[in-house]
Phi, psi and omega in degrees: 000134176257140179246127183226151169283168177300320179297317179295318178296319180299317180297319181291320178295320177296320178297316178299315179301314180300316179297315185288319192252348179243298183294316181295319178299320179296321179291321177299323177295320177297320179297314180298315180295318181293327179297327181289347185280354175122215186309116184287337180292332182243022184258100182295323179296318180296313180299318180295318180294320178295321178295317177298321179295317178299315181296319180289325176296323177295315180297320177298314179298320179296315179294320178298319178294317180300315179296317181298329182263014183252154177228138179279132177251150179241156178298137176251119177270097185256142177287335178290138181265065183239137181291128176226168177300143183079358174282149169260130186236126174260124182235158171252119175270100182290333181294316182254003179054054181229147168263131183229150176233127180230146168249127181274123182226179176289164180300323181293335183259357183299135177207092183304332179293338177258006181078014179261117179242151180291138174294345178268354179286163179304316179291317179302313179298322180293330182275327184305132177084356181276163184242160177303136179087349182286133175251137182196173180250146177233132174273123177239167182306329182273002180134207183250138176238148176255126183232161175225134178277120181268317184206145176236130182230142176267346182262120180270000000 
């Protein structure tokens, strides 16, 4: 099961629409035009267009399956001060002496440039279930970091 916010689901559905109705249609036109050029056995344009069509059909099928296996999650406003998916968490990274803010999201919605990290990432997994004021270590690919949760927010 994949978990997405409404915003994340909307983005994936828009991407699927674009693939099916814009990009695929453009490739079909290329196939049609290349077909008009003659012998299909020696037509490189036709072969390339057919390969592109196969690739886009595979991607469409993958997205359709992903959507079918997805569930929309909503923010839970909990009185408990425990890190959950969709929370924004302000932490102190004592190892690198930095204050950081992350919002935990699904893998499909992760965008580190926006401060959105996957709940399945090493840092995301390390934060889930933790409480404000808690100090602990997280193993990341570059080594181990010591962090402290400063604040947990349900409002993004």
